[in-house]
C-alpha positions, 0 to 999 in steps of 0.5 A: 597473669605475667605471661605476654599472652595474659598481658595482651588479654588484659590490655585488650579487655581494658581497651574494650572497657574504655570503648564501652565506657565512652558510649554513653555520652555519645548516645546521650547528646543525640537523645538530648537533641531530639531522638528517643532512647529507643531510636538511638538504641535502634540506630546503634544496633543497626550500625553494629549489626551491619558490621557484625553481619559482614564479619560473620558472613563467611562462618555463617554460610559455612555453618548453614552449608555444613548442615549444622542446625542453629538454635534459632529460638535461643538466638532470637531470645538472646537478640531480644534481651541481651542485645535489644532490651539491655541497650534500650533500658540503658539509654532510657536510664541514661536519659534520666540519670547521670551516665555513671549511675545508669551504668552502675545500675546496669552492672548489678547484672552479675549480682542477678546472676549470682542470685539466679545460680543460688536460688534457681539452680540451687547451687551452694555459693561461698560466703564471700558471694553473699557478702559481695551481694550485700556490699553491692546492695549497700553501695547502691543505696549510697549511690541513690542517696536513700537518706534524701528520699530517693531524689533520682528519677524513678523511671530511670532507676527502674530502667537501670534495674531492667538493664541489669536483669537483661545483662544477667540474661546475657551472661546466663544465655551467652554461657550456653550459646558460645559453646554451641555457636560461633561468637561471630554468628551469635553476635550477627544474629543477635544484633539482626534480631535486635534491630528487627525487634526494635524497629516497630518501637523506634519507628524509623519511618517517623524518625526525625532524621534532621536531628542527625545534622543538628549541632551537639556539643561534646567536651566543649566541641561542637559537632553533629548528631551524625558524628556522635552516632557514628562514634557510638557505633564504632566504639560499640563494634570495636569494644565487642571485637577487642573484648572477644579477642581478649577472652582468647588470652584470659578467662571469662571471670578475669575479663569480667572483673577487668570489665568493671573499669567501664563504670569508671571510664563512663563516669570520667567520660560523662564528666569530660564530655557532658560536664556530669559530676557525681557527688562524693557519696555517689562516688563512694557508693559506686566503689562499694558496688564495684567491690561487691560485684567483684567479690561475688563474681570472684567467689563464684569463679573460684567455686567453679574452678574448684568443681572443675578441678575435682571433675578432672581429678575424678576423670584421671582416677577412673583412667 
């Protein structure tokens, strides 16, 4: 992790987490100005989708001309769940909960992945993976302050949990699709499918476009809804670009662990731009959640590395 390439990868992934982390406040002020979470999600997906299609145009044409058959069904499912649903549920949660808590709920996704690997794929996991899951559950209980009768909005909690399930789908399906499809093509098709799928729910023909010219306040500075949406789209697109570039220099487990910095960045951004402050127990609970997810994911990554090494040794032995 001390090589220049590794240092560059870590820097890129950290910057991606920063850009992802500041997205919440940009979307929330537009929701508060009058648009629904689904409409904000649709505008975000459309904006990033147009950029992704422009970047993927050449590789997509080459793929189609080369006669390569794309897994359209899997790509459509990816767009519906990992692109459209995860963002829609996240912004529903953001509308009703502090940004930091909404993001913490979404980041339970890796725990869902661990559970899927253990109980559906029936893969034996290290004890530390189970410890990580339990830590995250305890941390989540602290975040929602269960001792006070679950004061947080129930719909927001459900939406945040749904976002976690969709994020898990992103990891599980993305793991297979990135081995078969160019990442640029994957994102372009995924965002295009997401935009089409959400259009009936977002009802752009009935969208109050005047909201985009209305005044919103970010960090004490008055601006417009349009500026906030543009910032949301740009930050999302840059985050994807930086994150995928970083994966060229660091492994996915390392990038995933670094990505948890997004939770901290989101909480700080919500405090600086929206004036949202978490209670001390919620901050402590959030740190426990992050520690639990990090522990569980590291355990699974370590197990996978061990299996891969055994496979390589077996291949060498056969030769």
